[in-house]
C-alpha positions as CSV (number, residue, x, y, z in Angstrom):
1,M,-8.5,-15.1,-16.3
2,V,-6.2,-12.2,-16.0
3,V,-2.5,-13.1,-16.2
4,Y,-0.3,-11.8,-13.4
5,Q,2.1,-10.2,-15.9
6,R,-0.2,-7.2,-16.1
7,Y,0.0,-6.6,-12.3
8,P,3.3,-4.7,-12.3
9,K,2.0,-2.5,-15.2
10,L,-1.2,-1.6,-13.2
11,L,0.7,-0.7,-10.1
12,T,3.7,1.1,-11.5
13,T,1.8,3.3,-14.0
14,S,-0.9,4.3,-11.4
15,T,1.7,5.0,-8.7
16,T,3.8,7.1,-11.1
17,A,0.8,9.1,-12.1
18,D,-0.2,9.7,-8.5
19,V,3.3,10.8,-7.5
20,I,3.7,13.2,-10.4
21,E,0.4,14.8,-9.4
22,E,1.4,15.0,-5.8
23,C,4.7,16.7,-6.8
24,R,2.7,19.2,-8.9
25,K,0.5,20.0,-5.9
26,L,3.5,20.5,-3.6
27,C,5.0,23.0,-6.1
28,S,1.7,25.0,-6.0
29,G,1.2,27.1,-9.2
30,H,4.9,26.5,-10.2
31,G,4.1,22.8,-10.8
32,Y,2.4,23.8,-14.1
33,L,5.5,25.6,-15.4
34,C,7.7,23.7,-17.9
35,N,10.9,24.6,-16.0
36,S,9.6,22.4,-13.1
37,G,10.0,19.4,-15.4
38,L,6.6,18.0,-14.2
39,P,4.5,18.8,-17.3
40,E,7.0,16.8,-19.4
41,L,6.8,13.9,-17.0
42,F,3.0,14.1,-17.0
43,V,2.8,13.9,-20.8
44,V,5.3,10.9,-21.0
45,Y,4.1,8.7,-18.1
46,V,0.4,9.4,-17.3
47,P,-0.9,8.1,-20.6
48,A,0.6,4.7,-19.7
49,C,-2.3,4.2,-17.4
50,T,-4.5,3.6,-20.4
51,Y,-2.0,1.9,-22.8
52,E,-3.1,-1.6,-23.6
53,G,-6.3,-1.0,-21.7
54,D,-7.5,1.2,-18.9
55,N,-6.1,0.4,-15.5
56,V,-9.5,0.7,-13.7
57,V,-11.1,-1.7,-16.2
58,F,-8.3,-4.2,-15.6
59,L,-8.6,-3.9,-11.8
60,I,-12.4,-4.6,-12.0
61,Q,-11.7,-7.6,-14.2
62,I,-9.2,-8.9,-11.5
63,A,-11.8,-8.2,-8.8
64,R,-14.4,-10.2,-10.7
65,F,-12.0,-13.1,-10.9
66,L,-11.4,-12.8,-7.2
67,M,-15.2,-12.8,-6.5
68,K,-15.5,-16.0,-8.6
69,T,-12.6,-17.6,-6.6
70,V,-14.3,-16.7,-3.3
71,S,-17.6,-18.2,-4.5
72,Q,-15.9,-21.5,-5.3
73,L,-14.2,-21.9,-1.9
74,G,-17.0,-23.8,-0.4
75,S,-17.1,-26.3,-3.3
76,G,-13.9,-27.9,-2.2
77,K,-12.0,-26.7,-5.3
78,Q,-8.5,-25.6,-4.3
79,P,-7.5,-22.2,-5.7
80,V,-4.3,-22.3,-7.8
81,G,-1.9,-19.8,-9.3
82,T,-2.0,-16.2,-8.1
83,T,-5.0,-17.0,-5.9
84,A,-3.5,-20.0,-4.2
85,Y,-3.4,-18.0,-0.9
86,M,-7.2,-18.1,-0.9
87,G,-6.9,-21.8,0.0
88,R,-6.0,-20.6,3.5
89,V,-8.8,-18.1,3.8
90,E,-10.1,-19.3,7.1
91,H,-6.7,-18.8,8.7
92,L,-6.1,-15.5,7.0
93,L,-9.5,-14.1,8.2
94,Q,-8.7,-14.9,11.8
95,C,-4.9,-14.6,12.1
96,C,-3.2,-11.7,13.9
97,S,0.3,-10.4,13.2
98,D,3.0,-11.5,15.7
99,V,5.1,-8.4,14.9
100,Q,6.3,-6.9,18.2
101,Q,8.9,-4.4,17.0
102,A,10.1,-2.7,13.8
103,E,12.8,-5.2,13.1
104,D,10.2,-8.0,12.9
105,W,9.0,-6.5,9.6
106,L,12.4,-7.6,8.1
107,K,11.0,-11.2,8.1
108,P,9.6,-11.9,4.6
109,T,7.0,-14.3,6.1
110,A,5.6,-11.5,8.3
111,I,5.3,-9.2,5.3
112,L,3.8,-11.8,3.0
113,E,1.2,-12.9,5.5
114,A,0.1,-9.3,6.1
115,F,-0.5,-8.8,2.4
116,E,-2.2,-12.1,2.1
117,A,-4.5,-11.4,5.0
118,R,-5.4,-8.0,3.7
119,A,-6.2,-9.2,0.1
120,A,-8.2,-12.2,1.4
121,R,-10.2,-10.1,3.9
122,M,-11.0,-7.4,1.3
123,S,-12.0,-10.1,-1.3
124,V,-14.3,-11.9,1.2
125,A,-15.9,-8.6,2.4
126,C,-16.5,-7.5,-1.2
127,A,-18.1,-10.8,-2.0
128,Q,-20.3,-10.6,1.0
129,N,-21.5,-7.1,0.0
130,I,-22.3,-8.4,-3.5
131,S,-24.3,-11.3,-2.2
132,K,-26.6,-8.9,-0.4
133,M,-27.5,-7.0,-3.6
134,P,-30.5,-8.0,-5.7
135,S,-28.9,-7.7,-9.1
136,Q,-25.3,-8.7,-10.0
137,D,-24.9,-6.1,-12.7
138,E,-26.0,-3.3,-10.3
139,D,-23.7,-4.8,-7.6
140,F,-20.5,-4.3,-9.7
141,A,-21.6,-0.8,-10.7
142,K,-22.4,0.3,-7.1
143,L,-19.3,-1.4,-5.6
144,S,-16.9,-0.4,-8.4
145,S,-14.6,1.6,-6.0
146,E,-14.5,-1.3,-3.5
147,L,-13.7,-3.7,-6.4
148,V,-10.9,-1.5,-7.6
149,E,-9.4,-1.4,-4.1
150,T,-9.7,-5.2,-3.8
151,G,-8.0,-5.6,-7.2
152,V,-5.1,-3.3,-6.1
153,A,-4.6,-5.3,-2.8
154,H,-4.3,-8.5,-4.8
155,C,-1.9,-6.9,-7.3
156,Q,0.3,-5.6,-4.5
157,L,0.3,-9.0,-2.9
158,I,1.5,-10.7,-6.1
159,V,4.2,-8.2,-6.7
160,V,5.4,-8.5,-3.1
161,S,5.3,-12.3,-3.2
162,K,7.3,-12.5,-6.5
163,F,9.8,-10.0,-5.1
164,I,10.4,-12.1,-2.0
165,E,10.6,-15.3,-4.0
166,K,13.3,-13.7,-6.2
167,L,15.2,-12.4,-3.3
168,K,15.3,-15.9,-1.7
169,Q,16.8,-17.3,-5.0
170,D,19.4,-14.7,-5.8
171,I,20.7,-13.0,-2.7
172,P,23.8,-14.6,-1.0
173,R,23.7,-14.9,2.8
174,K,26.3,-12.1,3.3
175,L,24.4,-9.7,1.1
176,E,21.2,-10.5,2.9
177,L,22.7,-9.6,6.2
178,E,24.0,-6.3,4.8
179,L,20.6,-5.5,3.4
180,K,18.9,-6.3,6.8
181,L,21.4,-4.0,8.5
182,K,20.6,-1.1,6.1
183,L,16.9,-1.6,6.5
184,K,17.2,-1.5,10.3
185,L,19.1,1.8,10.1
186,K,16.4,3.2,7.8
187,L,13.7,2.1,10.1
188,K,15.5,3.8,13.0
189,L,16.1,7.0,11.0
190,R,12.4,7.1,9.9
191,W,11.4,6.8,13.6
192,C,13.7,9.6,14.6
193,L,12.4,11.8,11.8
194,K,8.8,11.2,12.9
195,L,9.8,11.9,16.5
196,Q,11.7,15.1,15.7
197,P,8.6,17.4,15.2
198,R,7.2,16.2,18.5
199,I,10.5,17.0,20.3
200,H,10.7,20.4,18.5
201,T,7.1,21.2,19.6
202,S,7.7,20.2,23.1
203,L,10.9,22.3,23.4
204,H,9.1,25.2,21.8
205,L,6.2,25.0,24.3
206,K,8.7,24.8,27.2
207,L,10.5,27.8,25.9
208,Q,7.3,29.8,25.6
209,T,6.3,28.8,29.2
210,N,9.7,29.9,30.5
211,Q,9.4,33.2,28.7
212,L,5.9,33.8,30.1
213,H,7.1,32.9,33.6
214,H,10.0,35.3,33.3
215,S,7.7,38.1,32.0
216,S,5.3,37.5,34.9
217,S,8.2,37.6,37.4
218,S,9.4,40.9,35.9
219,L,6.0,42.5,36.1
220,G,5.6,41.3,39.6
221,G,8.9,42.8,40.6
222,A,8.0,46.1,39.0
């Protein structure tokens, strides 16, 4: 059984490596230069993906454990520990989010159920695909990418659940309200930033249309 203490390591190291690579791509050829600072970050942080074991191997081990948990759901054995949410698999497979507006995502219950539903559905779907294969060893080889994604979903759920659990314990009511207000402002700002290119495009097209109309009028007058 894989202990959940490894989950943060899997997520943080993989995410860091991906972000460093994305930054390098955004810098084009300059990303390879030492003065960009990225080669140094690459050398320091990317090897962490294989420290104490390769991340992909760990994720497949987690996925195997999840497949075993799913196979035992019909036996009446209640899942415990990090897979306790699997005990509500019937609900999670059918539930729909009641989120109506951006502010609803400030509710920890809404966030947690969304992550639980995703992890449960991916685990069940993966288990169903494996059950259709003739050989279990071949199953895990052919579905390795799907198993890795399922393991990632489970890891993300555990990190989110532990984070929410800690917040409920340590954050005073006044600070909680302040954080919610800041999150609301960030959500609105993000929406405005997404909307800005559309507004700019619309104004640009309108300006071009006006210019063409003016040009046509000038030619007609001539």
